[in-house]
C-alpha positions as a Markdown table, in Angstrom:
| # | Residue | x | y | z |
|---|---|---|---|---|
| 1 | Unk | 0.0 | 0.0 | 0.0 |
| 2 | Unk | 1.5 | 3.3 | -1.1 |
| 3 | Unk | 0.3 | 6.8 | -0.2 |
| 4 | Unk | 1.6 | 10.4 | -0.7 |
| 5 | Unk | 1.6 | 12.9 | 2.2 |
| 6 | Unk | 2.4 | 16.6 | 1.6 |
| 7 | Unk | 3.9 | 18.8 | 4.2 |
| 8 | Unk | 5.2 | 22.4 | 4.2 |
| 9 | Unk | 8.9 | 23.0 | 4.8 |
| 10 | Unk | 10.4 | 26.0 | 6.6 |
| 11 | Unk | 14.1 | 26.0 | 5.6 |
| 12 | Unk | 16.5 | 28.6 | 6.9 |
| 13 | Unk | 18.0 | 31.1 | 4.5 |
| 14 | Unk | 21.1 | 29.0 | 4.1 |
| 15 | Unk | 19.1 | 25.8 | 3.5 |
| 16 | Unk | 16.8 | 27.6 | 1.0 |
| 17 | Unk | 19.9 | 28.9 | -0.9 |
| 18 | Unk | 21.4 | 25.4 | -1.0 |
| 19 | Unk | 18.2 | 23.9 | -2.4 |
| 20 | Unk | 17.9 | 26.8 | -4.9 |
| 21 | Unk | 21.5 | 25.9 | -6.2 |
| 22 | Unk | 20.5 | 22.2 | -6.4 |
| 23 | Unk | 17.5 | 23.1 | -8.5 |
| 24 | Unk | 19.6 | 25.2 | -10.8 |
| 25 | Unk | 22.2 | 22.5 | -11.2 |
| 26 | Unk | 19.6 | 19.8 | -11.8 |
| 27 | Unk | 18.0 | 22.1 | -14.5 |
| 28 | Unk | 21.4 | 22.4 | -16.3 |
| 29 | Unk | 22.0 | 18.7 | -16.1 |
| 30 | Unk | 18.5 | 18.1 | -17.7 |
| 31 | Unk | 19.3 | 20.6 | -20.5 |
| 32 | Unk | 22.7 | 19.1 | -21.1 |
| 33 | Unk | 21.6 | 15.4 | -21.4 |
| 34 | Unk | 18.5 | 16.5 | -23.4 |
| 35 | Unk | 20.8 | 18.4 | -25.8 |
| 36 | Unk | 23.0 | 15.4 | -26.1 |
| 37 | Unk | 20.1 | 13.2 | -27.2 |
| 38 | Unk | 18.6 | 15.9 | -29.5 |
| 39 | Unk | 22.0 | 16.4 | -31.3 |
| 40 | Unk | 22.3 | 12.7 | -31.8 |
| 41 | Unk | 18.8 | 12.6 | -33.4 |
| 42 | Unk | 19.5 | 15.6 | -35.6 |
| 43 | Unk | 22.8 | 14.2 | -36.8 |
| 44 | Unk | 20.8 | 11.3 | -38.3 |
| 45 | Unk | 18.3 | 13.5 | -40.0 |
| 46 | Unk | 20.5 | 15.2 | -42.6 |
| 47 | Unk | 20.1 | 13.9 | -46.2 |
| 48 | Unk | 23.0 | 12.1 | -47.6 |
| 49 | Unk | 23.4 | 14.3 | -50.7 |
| 50 | Unk | 23.0 | 17.7 | -49.1 |
| 51 | Unk | 24.0 | 19.7 | -46.1 |
| 52 | Unk | 22.2 | 22.4 | -44.2 |
| 53 | Unk | 23.1 | 26.0 | -45.0 |
| 54 | Unk | 22.9 | 27.1 | -41.4 |
| 55 | Unk | 24.4 | 24.3 | -39.3 |
| 56 | Unk | 25.2 | 20.6 | -39.1 |
| 57 | Unk | 25.3 | 18.2 | -36.2 |
| 58 | Unk | 28.5 | 16.3 | -36.8 |
| 59 | Unk | 28.6 | 13.1 | -34.7 |
| 60 | Unk | 30.5 | 10.0 | -35.6 |
| 61 | Unk | 28.4 | 7.4 | -37.4 |
| 62 | Unk | 29.3 | 4.7 | -34.9 |
| 63 | Unk | 28.4 | 6.8 | -31.9 |
| 64 | Unk | 25.8 | 4.9 | -29.9 |
| 65 | Unk | 22.5 | 6.3 | -28.7 |
| 66 | Unk | 23.0 | 8.1 | -25.3 |
| 67 | Unk | 21.0 | 5.8 | -23.2 |
| 68 | Unk | 20.2 | 6.3 | -19.5 |
| 69 | Unk | 23.0 | 3.9 | -18.5 |
| 70 | Unk | 25.6 | 5.7 | -20.6 |
| 71 | Unk | 24.6 | 9.1 | -19.4 |
| 72 | Unk | 24.7 | 7.9 | -15.8 |
| 73 | Unk | 28.2 | 6.7 | -16.4 |
| 74 | Unk | 29.2 | 10.0 | -17.9 |
| 75 | Unk | 27.6 | 11.9 | -15.0 |
| 76 | Unk | 29.7 | 9.9 | -12.6 |
| 77 | Unk | 32.9 | 10.8 | -14.4 |
| 78 | Unk | 31.8 | 14.5 | -14.7 |
| 79 | Unk | 31.2 | 14.7 | -10.9 |
| 80 | Unk | 34.9 | 14.0 | -10.2 |
| 81 | Unk | 36.0 | 17.2 | -11.9 |
| 82 | Unk | 33.0 | 19.6 | -11.6 |
| 83 | Unk | 32.5 | 21.2 | -8.2 |
| 84 | Unk | 28.9 | 22.2 | -9.0 |
| 85 | Unk | 27.9 | 18.6 | -9.6 |
| 86 | Unk | 29.8 | 17.4 | -6.5 |
| 87 | Unk | 27.8 | 19.8 | -4.3 |
| 88 | Unk | 24.5 | 18.1 | -5.3 |
| 89 | Unk | 23.5 | 14.7 | -3.9 |
| 90 | Unk | 24.3 | 12.1 | -6.5 |
| 91 | Unk | 20.9 | 10.4 | -6.4 |
| 92 | Unk | 19.2 | 13.7 | -7.1 |
| 93 | Unk | 21.0 | 14.0 | -10.4 |
| 94 | Unk | 20.4 | 10.4 | -11.2 |
| 95 | Unk | 16.7 | 11.0 | -10.8 |
| 96 | Unk | 16.9 | 13.8 | -13.3 |
| 97 | Unk | 18.3 | 11.4 | -15.9 |
| 98 | Unk | 15.6 | 8.9 | -15.0 |
| 99 | Unk | 12.9 | 11.5 | -15.4 |
| 100 | Unk | 14.3 | 12.3 | -18.9 |
| 101 | Unk | 14.3 | 8.6 | -19.8 |
| 102 | Unk | 10.6 | 8.4 | -18.7 |
| 103 | Unk | 9.8 | 11.4 | -20.8 |
| 104 | Unk | 11.3 | 9.7 | -23.9 |
| 105 | Unk | 9.4 | 6.5 | -23.1 |
| 106 | Unk | 6.1 | 8.5 | -22.8 |
| 107 | Unk | 6.9 | 10.2 | -26.1 |
| 108 | Unk | 7.4 | 6.8 | -27.9 |
| 109 | Unk | 4.7 | 4.8 | -26.3 |
| 110 | Unk | 2.2 | 7.3 | -25.0 |
| 111 | Unk | 2.1 | 9.7 | -27.9 |
| 112 | Unk | 3.3 | 12.7 | -25.9 |
| 113 | Unk | 5.5 | 15.5 | -27.3 |
| 114 | Unk | 9.2 | 15.8 | -27.4 |
| 115 | Unk | 10.8 | 16.7 | -24.1 |
| 116 | Unk | 11.6 | 20.4 | -23.9 |
| 117 | Unk | 14.5 | 22.4 | -22.4 |
| 118 | Unk | 13.8 | 24.1 | -19.1 |
| 119 | Unk | 14.5 | 27.8 | -18.6 |
| 120 | Unk | 15.6 | 29.2 | -15.2 |
| 121 | Unk | 13.0 | 28.6 | -12.6 |
| 122 | Unk | 11.1 | 26.0 | -14.7 |
| 123 | Unk | 12.4 | 22.9 | -12.7 |
| 124 | Unk | 10.3 | 22.9 | -9.6 |
| 125 | Unk | 11.1 | 19.6 | -7.9 |
| 126 | Unk | 13.9 | 17.3 | -7.0 |
| 127 | Unk | 13.6 | 13.7 | -5.7 |
| 128 | Unk | 15.5 | 11.8 | -3.0 |
| 129 | Unk | 14.7 | 8.1 | -3.9 |
| 130 | Unk | 15.8 | 6.3 | -0.7 |
| 131 | Unk | 16.8 | 6.7 | 2.9 |
| 132 | Unk | 19.0 | 4.6 | 5.1 |
| 133 | Unk | 16.8 | 5.4 | 8.1 |
| 134 | Unk | 13.5 | 7.2 | 8.9 |
| 135 | Unk | 14.1 | 10.8 | 7.8 |
| 136 | Unk | 11.3 | 12.3 | 10.0 |
| 137 | Unk | 12.3 | 13.3 | 13.5 |
| 138 | Unk | 9.5 | 15.1 | 15.3 |
| 139 | Unk | 8.7 | 18.2 | 13.2 |
| 140 | Unk | 12.0 | 18.0 | 11.2 |
| 141 | Unk | 12.9 | 16.3 | 8.0 |
| 142 | Unk | 16.4 | 15.1 | 7.4 |
| 143 | Unk | 17.5 | 16.0 | 3.9 |
| 144 | Unk | 20.7 | 14.3 | 2.7 |
| 145 | Unk | 23.7 | 16.6 | 2.8 |
| 146 | Unk | 21.6 | 19.6 | 4.0 |
| 147 | Unk | 20.6 | 18.2 | 7.4 |
| 148 | Unk | 17.4 | 18.7 | 9.4 |
| 149 | Unk | 14.8 | 21.1 | 7.9 |
| 150 | Unk | 11.8 | 22.4 | 9.9 |
| 151 | Unk | 8.5 | 20.9 | 8.7 |
| 152 | Unk | 4.9 | 21.5 | 9.6 |
| 153 | Unk | 3.7 | 18.1 | 10.6 |
| 154 | Unk | 0.1 | 18.7 | 9.8 |
| 155 | Unk | -0.7 | 15.0 | 10.2 |
| 156 | Unk | 1.3 | 12.2 | 11.6 |
| 157 | Unk | 2.6 | 9.3 | 9.6 |
| 158 | Unk | 0.4 | 6.3 | 10.3 |
| 159 | Unk | 2.0 | 3.4 | 12.2 |
| 160 | Unk | 3.3 | 0.6 | 10.1 |
| 161 | Unk | 4.3 | 3.0 | 7.2 |
| 162 | Unk | 7.8 | 3.9 | 6.2 |
| 163 | Unk | 9.1 | 6.7 | 4.0 |
| 164 | Unk | 10.2 | 5.4 | 0.7 |
| 165 | Unk | 11.1 | 8.6 | -1.1 |
| 166 | Unk | 10.8 | 12.4 | -0.6 |
| 167 | Unk | 10.2 | 14.9 | -3.4 |
| 168 | Unk | 11.0 | 18.5 | -2.5 |
| 169 | Unk | 8.8 | 21.0 | -4.3 |
| 170 | Unk | 9.2 | 24.8 | -4.8 |
| 171 | Unk | 5.9 | 26.7 | -5.2 |
| 172 | Unk | 5.0 | 30.3 | -5.2 |
| 173 | Unk | 3.9 | 30.1 | -1.6 |
| 174 | Unk | 7.0 | 28.3 | -0.4 |
| 175 | Unk | 8.7 | 25.0 | 0.0 |
| 176 | Unk | 6.9 | 21.6 | 0.3 |
| 177 | Unk | 7.9 | 18.0 | 0.7 |
| 178 | Unk | 5.8 | 15.1 | -0.8 |
| 179 | Unk | 6.6 | 11.9 | 1.1 |
| 180 | Unk | 5.8 | 8.5 | -0.5 |
| 181 | Unk | 5.0 | 6.2 | 2.4 |
| 182 | Unk | 4.5 | 2.5 | 2.1 |
| 183 | Unk | 3.1 | -0.3 | 4.2 |
| 184 | Unk | 3.5 | -4.0 | 3.7 |
| 185 | Unk | -0.2 | -4.6 | 4.6 |
| 186 | Unk | -2.2 | -5.9 | 1.8 |
| 187 | Unk | -5.7 | -4.5 | 1.1 |
| 188 | Unk | -8.4 | -6.9 | 0.2 |
| 189 | Unk | -10.4 | -6.2 | -2.9 |
| 190 | Unk | -13.6 | -4.3 | -2.0 |
| 191 | Unk | -16.9 | -5.8 | -3.1 |
| 192 | Unk | -20.0 | -3.8 | -3.9 |
| 193 | Unk | -21.9 | -3.2 | -0.7 |
| 194 | Unk | -24.1 | -0.7 | 1.1 |
| 195 | Unk | -26.1 | 2.1 | -0.6 |
| 196 | Unk | -25.2 | 2.7 | -4.3 |
| 197 | Unk | -25.0 | 6.3 | -5.6 |
| 198 | Unk | -24.5 | 7.3 | -9.3 |
| 199 | Unk | -22.8 | 10.5 | -10.3 |
| 200 | Unk | -23.3 | 12.5 | -13.5 |
| 201 | Unk | -20.8 | 15.3 | -14.1 |
| 202 | Unk | -21.6 | 18.5 | -16.1 |
| 203 | Unk | -20.9 | 22.2 | -16.5 |
| 204 | Unk | -24.3 | 23.7 | -15.5 |
| 205 | Unk | -24.0 | 21.7 | -12.2 |
| 206 | Unk | -20.7 | 20.2 | -11.2 |
| 207 | Unk | -22.3 | 16.9 | -10.2 |
| 208 | Unk | -25.8 | 15.4 | -10.0 |
| 209 | Unk | -26.3 | 12.5 | -7.6 |
| 210 | Unk | -28.8 | 9.7 | -8.2 |
| 211 | Unk | -30.5 | 10.6 | -4.9 |
| 212 | Unk | -31.5 | 14.0 | -6.3 |
| 213 | Unk | -28.6 | 16.2 | -4.8 |
| 214 | Unk | -27.1 | 18.8 | -7.2 |
| 215 | Unk | -23.6 | 20.2 | -6.6 |
| 216 | Unk | -23.2 | 23.8 | -7.7 |
| 217 | Unk | -20.1 | 24.4 | -9.8 |
| 218 | Unk | -18.0 | 27.4 | -8.6 |
| 219 | Unk | -16.0 | 29.2 | -11.3 |
| 220 | Unk | -12.7 | 29.7 | -9.7 |
| 221 | Unk | -10.7 | 30.6 | -12.8 |
| 222 | Unk | -13.5 | 32.7 | -14.4 |
| 223 | Unk | -14.0 | 34.7 | -11.2 |
| 224 | Unk | -10.2 | 35.4 | -10.9 |
| 225 | Unk | -9.8 | 36.1 | -14.6 |
| 226 | Unk | -10.1 | 39.9 | -14.4 |
| 227 | Unk | -7.5 | 40.1 | -11.6 |
| 228 | Unk | -5.2 | 37.7 | -13.5 |
| 229 | Unk | -5.6 | 39.8 | -16.7 |
| 230 | Unk | -4.6 | 42.9 | -14.7 |
| 231 | Unk | -1.5 | 41.3 | -13.2 |
| 232 | Unk | -0.4 | 39.9 | -16.6 |
| 233 | Unk | -0.8 | 43.3 | -18.1 |
| 234 | Unk | 1.5 | 44.7 | -15.4 |
| 235 | Unk | 4.1 | 42.0 | -16.2 |
| 236 | Unk | 4.1 | 42.9 | -19.9 |
| 237 | Unk | 4.9 | 46.6 | -18.9 |
| 238 | Unk | 7.9 | 45.7 | -16.7 |
| 239 | Unk | 11.4 | 45.3 | -17.9 |
| 240 | Unk | 12.0 | 41.6 | -18.3 |
| 241 | Unk | 14.4 | 40.3 | -15.6 |
| 242 | Unk | 14.0 | 43.3 | -13.3 |
| 243 | Unk | 13.1 | 43.1 | -9.6 |
| 244 | Unk | 9.6 | 44.7 | -10.3 |
| 245 | Unk | 9.1 | 42.1 | -13.1 |
| 246 | Unk | 9.9 | 39.3 | -10.7 |
| 247 | Unk | 7.6 | 40.7 | -8.0 |
| 248 | Unk | 4.6 | 40.8 | -10.4 |
| 249 | Unk | 5.4 | 37.4 | -11.7 |
| 250 | Unk | 5.4 | 36.1 | -8.1 |
| 251 | Unk | 1.9 | 37.6 | -7.7 |
| 252 | Unk | 0.7 | 35.8 | -10.9 |
| 253 | Unk | 2.1 | 32.5 | -9.7 |
| 254 | Unk | 0.5 | 32.9 | -6.3 |
| 255 | Unk | -2.9 | 33.6 | -7.9 |
| 256 | Unk | -2.6 | 30.5 | -10.1 |
| 257 | Unk | -1.7 | 28.4 | -7.0 |
| 258 | Unk | -4.6 | 29.8 | -5.1 |
| 259 | Unk | -7.0 | 28.9 | -7.9 |
| 260 | Unk | -5.6 | 25.3 | -7.9 |
| 261 | Unk | -5.9 | 25.0 | -4.2 |
| 262 | Unk | -9.5 | 26.2 | -4.2 |
| 263 | Unk | -10.4 | 23.7 | -6.9 |
| 264 | Unk | -8.7 | 20.8 | -5.0 |
| 265 | Unk | -10.5 | 21.8 | -1.8 |
| 266 | Unk | -13.8 | 21.9 | -3.6 |
| 267 | Unk | -13.3 | 18.5 | -5.1 |
| 268 | Unk | -12.5 | 17.0 | -1.7 |
| 269 | Unk | -15.7 | 18.2 | 0.0 |
| 270 | Unk | -18.3 | 16.3 | -2.2 |
| 271 | Unk | -16.0 | 13.3 | -2.3 |
| 272 | Unk | -15.9 | 13.2 | 1.5 |
| 273 | Unk | -19.7 | 13.4 | 1.7 |
| 274 | Unk | -20.1 | 10.6 | -0.8 |
| 275 | Unk | -17.7 | 8.3 | 1.0 |
| 276 | Unk | -19.7 | 8.9 | 4.2 |
| 277 | Unk | -23.1 | 8.2 | 2.6 |
| 278 | Unk | -22.5 | 5.5 | 0.0 |
| 279 | Unk | -20.9 | 2.1 | 0.0 |
| 280 | Unk | -20.7 | 1.9 | -3.8 |
| 281 | Unk | -20.2 | 4.8 | -6.2 |
| 282 | Unk | -20.8 | 4.7 | -9.9 |
| 283 | Unk | -19.4 | 7.4 | -12.2 |
| 284 | Unk | -19.6 | 7.9 | -15.9 |
| 285 | Unk | -16.5 | 7.5 | -18.1 |
| 286 | Unk | -16.0 | 10.9 | -19.6 |
| 287 | Unk | -13.6 | 11.7 | -22.4 |
| 288 | Unk | -12.1 | 14.6 | -20.5 |
| 289 | Unk | -9.1 | 14.9 | -22.9 |
| 290 | Unk | -11.5 | 15.5 | -25.9 |
| 291 | Unk | -13.6 | 17.9 | -23.9 |
| 292 | Unk | -10.5 | 19.9 | -22.9 |
| 293 | Unk | -9.8 | 20.5 | -26.6 |
| 294 | Unk | -13.3 | 21.6 | -27.5 |
| 295 | Unk | -14.8 | 25.1 | -27.4 |
| 296 | Unk | -15.7 | 24.6 | -23.8 |
| 297 | Unk | -12.1 | 23.9 | -22.8 |
| 298 | Unk | -11.8 | 26.8 | -20.3 |
| 299 | Unk | -14.9 | 25.8 | -18.4 |
| 300 | Unk | -14.1 | 22.1 | -18.5 |
| 301 | Unk | -10.6 | 22.6 | -17.1 |
| 302 | Unk | -11.9 | 25.1 | -14.6 |
| 303 | Unk | -14.3 | 22.5 | -13.3 |
| 304 | Unk | -11.4 | 20.0 | -13.1 |
């Protein structure tokens, strides 16, 4: 059994600066290994009887595809001579390479787009995949190399669960840690029982229950759209990269985060009521991906 618990972190100024440097180094590693794979692909695209007027990617014909294993080996060698790479925990950088490998697998098998380069500030999470001992001590989280970081333990970790990995997130409102906790207890497959309730989702009403209850759909994004438009207009009038530009960008990010938090909280409320009332819940299988590309995309995504 695997669950994710999210907690807010309160790092010191020095710890926050160290995490910020780790994020930037991880972003550069992502861009470097992605560029290595992209150059290999482009070097095989040129026609045999012509060369590009602008540039050519000249790579030896027998150069192998830079796989995850080869790039991990190259990263290990680079860490011996690069002090910036040495400052970051080794497993954090390996997780960046693994994340890129998953992106290429999703592109080939899932039909997703080609992985993109990340500009400064675009990489918002790093992952610590394993711990030798329990990293939580009271209201502190032990981050490898950095040490203990203060944490708001909003809910205690259940007994019998152990922390498998921790992902440190950077949001507009601060720092967070998402812990993947696991228990060896096996859950039995639930059988249909108790009162059954069906759910029909829509835009006029968010949900209609089979017992006659209608759930009103609040329009979080539509209500905040005028304020968001005003802030984005202010961003366009600031000099890109200036302190005032960063301040307004931070306000835009905070507003987007607030909209997302309100939407998540709204989703939890009817779900909690349903779990208390019903033993079996039936929901329709909506093609949300197709609806998100229709003329009602804004309202479909706003309803979540």
